[in-house]
N, C-alpha and C positions, 0 to 999 in steps of 0.2 A: 483786320485779320493779318496774321503774321505767318510767314513761311521761313523755315530755316534749313540750312545745309552747311556742310563743311566748305564746299566750293560754291559760292553764290552764283557763279556763271552757269551752274547746272540748273538753276531755278529762275533765270532772268525772265522767262516767259510768264512766271507767276507774278513777278513784279509789274510786268506790262499789263496784267489783268487786275491790278489794284492791290495786290498783297504788299505788305511791308516786309522787306527781306532782312533777315538777321543771321549773321554767321554763327554757327553752333556746331560743336564737335562733342558727341556724347561720350567720348573717351577722354575728354579734357575738362576737369572740374572747373577751372578758371573760365573756360569758354562758356560753360553752362551757367555759371553764376552771372557772368556779364550779360548774357542774353536775357535771362529772366529779370535781372535788375533793370535793364533797359526797357523791357515791356511794362514792368510794374511802375516805373517812373512815368511812362507815358499814359498808362491805362488804369493804374491803381492796383490791379491784380490780374492774373491770368484767369480767364473765364473757362476756357476749354483747352486742355492739353491733349494733343494726339501724339502718342509715342510710336513712331513709325520706323525708326532706324533699325536696320537688321540685314543680315546676310546668312547664307548657309554654309557651314563648314561640314564637308563630307569626306569619308574615308574610314578605313578600319580603325577601331578604337585603340588597339595595341600600338599602332605605328603613328598615331597622331601626336605631334610634339605638344608638350604642355603649354608652351608659349602661344601656340595657335588656339588651344582650348581656352586659355585665359582671354585672348583677344576676342573670341567668339562671345564669351559671357560679358566682357566689357561693353561690347556693342549691343548685343541682344537683350541683356538683362540689367547689368549694373548701371549703364547709362540711363535706362528707363527708370530705375529706382531713384537715381540721383536727381533727375529732373522732376520726378514726382515729389520728392522731399522738398525741393526748392519752391515749388508752386503751392504746396498745401497751406503754408501759413497765410498767404494772401487769400486763398479760397475760403479759409475759415473766417478770416476777418470780414469778408463780404457776405458770408453766409450761404454761399452756393458755389458750384463748380462741377465740371464734368472732366473725368480723366478717361481717355480712350486708349487702350493698350492693343496694339496690333499684334495678335498672336498668330495662329495658323491652325489649320486642321492638324498639323504636326505637333500641336500642343496637347492633343487628345489621343494620338496614336503615334507609333514609331515605325519607320521603314528602315530596312537594312542599309548600313553605310552612313546613316545620318544621326548617329547616337548623340553627338554633342549639340548639333542644331536642335534636335528634338528635346534634349535635356534643357536647353535654354528656353524653349517655348513652353515646356511643362512648368518651368520656374515662373514664367510670366503668368500662366494660368493660376498657379497657387498663390502668388503674390497678389493678384487681382482679387481673389476670393477673400483673403485676409483684409486687404485694404477696403474692400466694399463694406465689410462689417464695421471697421474702425472709423470710417468717415461718413457713414449714413446720417448720423445725428447732427452733423455739421452742414447738411444739405448738399453733400457732394456725392455724385453718382460715379460709379466705376463701371466701365463698359469694355467688354472684350470682343474684338473682331477676329473671326477665325476664317481667313480665306483658304480656298483650295488652290487649284492651278490658275495662276494669273500670268498674263503675257507681259513679262518684264525681263530684265537682264539677270534675274536671280539665278537662272540655270547656268548662264555663262560663268558667273562667279563661283557657283558650286562645283562646276566641272574643273575649274582652275584649282580649287582646293583638293580635289581628288588627285589630280595630276601631281600636285606638290607632295601629297602623301606617299605616292609610289604606285605605279601601275605596271612596272616592268617585270619584277620578279618577287621572290619571297613568298611566304605562306598566304599573303593576302593580295598578291599581284593580280591574279585572275578575278578575284572578287571585286577589287577596286575598279578594274576595267569594266566589269559588268555594271557596277553602280554608275560609273560615268556614262555608259551607254544608255542606261535607264533614264538618267537625268536629261541627256541629250534628246532622247526620244520623246520625253514629256514636253520639253520646251521647243524643240525644233522638228519633231516628227509628226506623225498623224495625230497623236494624242493632243498636240498643241491646238488642233482645230476646235477642240472642246473647251479650251481655256477661255476665261473671261478677261476683259480688259481692266486696267487699273481704274477706269471710270466706274466700273461696277462696285469696286470697293469704296470709292469716294462717295457714291450715292448712298451706300449703306451707312457710312459714317455720318453723312449729312442727316439721314433719317434718324439715326440714333441721337445725335446732339440736338436735334430739333424737337424731340419728344419730351413732353413734360415728365413722363415716367418711362424712361428707356428700359429695354430688356437688359439683362446682365450679359448676354452673349448673342452675337449675330454671326452665324455661319454665312459664308459667301461662296456660292456655286453649288449646283446640285451634287456634284461629285464629292464635295466636302461633307455635305449632309449625309450622303450614302455611306461614305467610308467611316465617318465618326459614329454613325449609327451602328454599322456592322461591328466596329471595335467595341462598342458599348455592350453588345449582347453576346458576342462570341467569346468562348473561353480562350485563355492564352494559347493553349496547344493547338486549337483549331485555327486561330489566326496565324500562328507560326507555320502551320502546314500550308496555308494559302500563300504565304510569303515564299516558302520553299519552292513553290511552283514557278515563281517569278524571278528568284535570285539564286545563283549557285552558292552552295555552302563554301565558306573559306577553306582552302586546302584542296578544293576540287580543281582539276586541271582543265585547261581550255581545249 
């Protein structure tokens, strides 16, 4: 089993548990090629790829710099695509493989202030559907994991991106402040008590890759199932009304 990260010090504990550690940056093509080549040289091919890299860019769409948007897609989507393309030839040669894409409940619904994060996860969902069809005849399964609220540092990173976008003034200042407070409440407030641990996601991934016939999608947490279910059945305008009760409209004063 191999574990990868940009900074190997961040996953030293996995090495102590028996994982082989590989330096890998999903925004660096040379890094990805080197990592996959090293694993294929040692093992012949990658058997299971778990695409887990990602973070949340939040803030009003109009005021988010394009370079930040590109960075969001480089990590959340294009890196996932590139790694998948690199491992597919080996999987085809061996006649089997599993590709596990970590999406989010945010790949099926969109919350205010997270337009580009949600767009990147919607892209992962669409990509996975197309890939599933294209690789099935080669014995390759494509699996999507859709977590809800998980106790990680995701919230801290997302809050930082909102602050960088601007919370002081302008037509979206108060809106961005409210988005930041919502994220903080979800990860550090009372709502955080209902969040699941990363271990819950790991258990679902383990179950999916151990199955001879895995499902195409695995929601994680009750909240994710409820919210995705509601979004699936509610008309757009009704869902918008529900969100308007939780978030201020841009331009509204504090």
